C-alpha positions in Angstrom: -152.1 -80.5 220.6 -149.5 -81.7 223.2 -150.3 -82.3 226.7 -146.8 -82.0 227.8 -147.7 -78.9 229.8 -150.2 -80.8 231.9 -147.3 -83.2 233.2 -145.4 -81.9 236.3 -141.7 -82.7 236.0 -139.5 -82.3 238.8 -136.3 -80.4 238.7 -134.5 -82.4 241.5 -131.5 -84.1 240.7 -132.0 -88.0 240.2 -129.5 -88.9 243.0 -131.5 -86.5 245.4 -135.1 -87.7 244.9 -135.3 -89.7 247.8 -133.5 -87.2 250.3 -136.1 -85.1 251.4 -136.5 -84.2 255.2 -139.6 -83.5 256.8 -140.2 -79.9 258.0 -139.4 -79.7 261.7 -142.5 -77.6 262.3 -144.6 -80.4 260.8 -142.7 -83.1 262.4 -142.9 -81.3 265.8 -146.9 -80.9 265.3 -147.2 -84.7 264.8 -144.7 -85.6 267.6 -146.8 -83.7 270.2 -149.8 -86.0 269.1 -147.9 -89.3 268.5 -144.8 -89.2 270.8 -142.4 -90.7 268.1 -139.5 -92.8 269.5 -138.2 -93.8 266.1 -137.5 -92.1 262.8 -137.5 -95.0 260.4 -135.9 -93.1 257.2 -133.2 -90.6 258.3 -129.7 -89.9 258.0 -127.1 -88.8 260.6 -127.7 -85.0 259.4 -131.4 -85.1 259.3 -132.7 -87.6 261.9 -135.9 -86.1 263.7 -135.6 -88.7 266.7 -132.5 -90.1 268.9 -133.4 -93.5 267.5 -133.1 -93.7 263.7 -132.2 -95.8 260.8 -130.0 -94.8 258.0 -130.1 -96.1 254.5 -127.1 -98.1 255.6 -129.1 -99.7 258.2 -131.7 -100.9 255.7 -134.8 -100.0 257.7 -136.8 -102.7 255.8 -134.8 -105.5 257.4 -135.0 -104.1 261.1 -137.5 -103.9 263.7 -139.0 -100.4 264.0 -140.4 -100.6 267.7 -138.5 -98.5 270.2 -140.9 -98.3 273.1 -143.2 -95.9 271.2 -144.5 -94.8 268.0 -142.3 -94.6 264.7 -142.2 -91.8 262.2 -141.5 -92.7 258.3 -140.8 -90.4 255.6 -139.8 -93.2 253.3 -137.8 -92.7 250.1 -140.7 -92.1 247.9 -139.2 -94.5 245.1 -140.0 -97.3 247.6 -143.2 -96.2 249.1 -144.8 -99.6 248.2 -142.2 -101.6 250.3 -142.5 -99.3 253.2 -146.3 -99.5 253.4 -146.3 -103.3 253.3 -143.6 -103.1 256.1 -145.6 -100.5 258.0 -148.6 -102.6 258.1 -146.7 -105.8 259.1 -144.8 -104.1 261.8 -147.7 -102.2 263.4 -149.7 -105.3 263.9 -146.6 -107.6 264.8 -145.2 -105.2 267.6 -148.5 -103.3 268.5 -147.1 -100.0 267.7 -148.3 -96.9 266.0 -146.7 -96.0 262.7 -147.2 -92.7 261.1 -146.1 -92.4 257.4 -145.8 -89.2 255.4 -146.1 -90.0 251.7 -147.6 -88.4 248.5 -151.2 -88.6 248.4 -151.4 -90.8 245.2 -154.8 -92.2 245.5 -154.6 -93.7 242.3 -151.8 -96.4 243.1 -152.0 -99.9 244.4 -149.9 -99.0 247.2 -152.5 -96.5 248.4 -155.3 -98.8 248.0 -153.3 -101.5 250.1 -152.6 -98.8 252.6 -156.3 -98.0 252.9 -157.2 -101.7 253.6 -154.5 -101.9 256.3 -154.2 -98.5 258.1 -156.6 -97.2 260.6 -156.3 -93.6 259.3 -155.4 -91.6 256.2 -155.3 -87.8 256.6 -155.1 -85.9 253.3 -153.2 -82.8 253.6 -154.5 -79.7 251.8 -151.7 -77.5 250.9 -148.4 -78.8 249.8 -145.6 -79.5 252.0 -142.2 -77.5 251.7 -139.8 -80.2 252.4 -136.2 -79.8 253.1 -133.6 -80.6 250.3 -130.4 -82.5 250.7 -128.6 -79.3 251.4 -130.6 -78.6 254.3 -132.6 -75.6 252.5 -136.5 -75.5 252.2 -137.4 -76.2 248.7 -140.0 -74.8 246.9 -142.4 -76.0 244.2 -143.4 -79.2 245.4 -145.5 -80.8 242.8 -147.7 -83.3 244.8 -150.0 -83.3 247.7 -149.2 -85.5 250.7 -150.9 -87.4 253.2 -150.3 -89.2 256.5 -151.1 -92.8 256.7 -151.5 -93.9 260.3 -151.5 -97.6 261.7 -152.4 -98.1 265.3 -151.0 -101.3 266.4 -153.5 -104.3 266.8 -156.3 -101.7 266.4 -158.7 -103.1 264.1 -161.2 -100.1 263.3 -161.6 -99.8 259.7 -159.7 -97.1 257.9 -161.0 -93.5 258.1 -160.1 -91.0 255.7 -160.2 -87.3 256.7 -158.6 -84.1 255.5 -156.4 -81.6 257.6 -155.1 -78.3 256.6 -151.3 -78.0 256.3 -151.2 -74.5 257.8 -153.5 -75.6 260.7 -151.5 -78.6 261.2 -148.1 -76.9 261.1 -149.6 -74.2 263.6 -149.1 -71.2 261.1 
């Protein structure tokens, strides 16, 4: 018996796998809570804040502080690197960083995030991201979560759940 039908395979072309934009409704809901001043992983066509870094800016080599909170929807092929950098920058610059990533609770980077973050919000219901052509993509194969670092705050990580529709005000 084959187990191939249990594996979720993405139909996204390899060149586009790291180019998913956060839906504006989701960003707006989070922005009303956190007042973002920096979009750490964007491009000129999909930036959600006036201050942003593009791939060419090499966000992992930049300071993310910009008078307020930073939003990070990283290239998922580099989640580990961005988790490490977010933890470091939050503490170093005493800023809030909110990262939207796959809820891969079985990974080392997730365990590391839980050790350094103040909060992880697991999102029930999958997010319909915007593809590289600017259209809402369907068929997301993974659940997402928000990882939140609050500067020099030393409270241990709390893991909570939030409903996608409630979060997005649907």
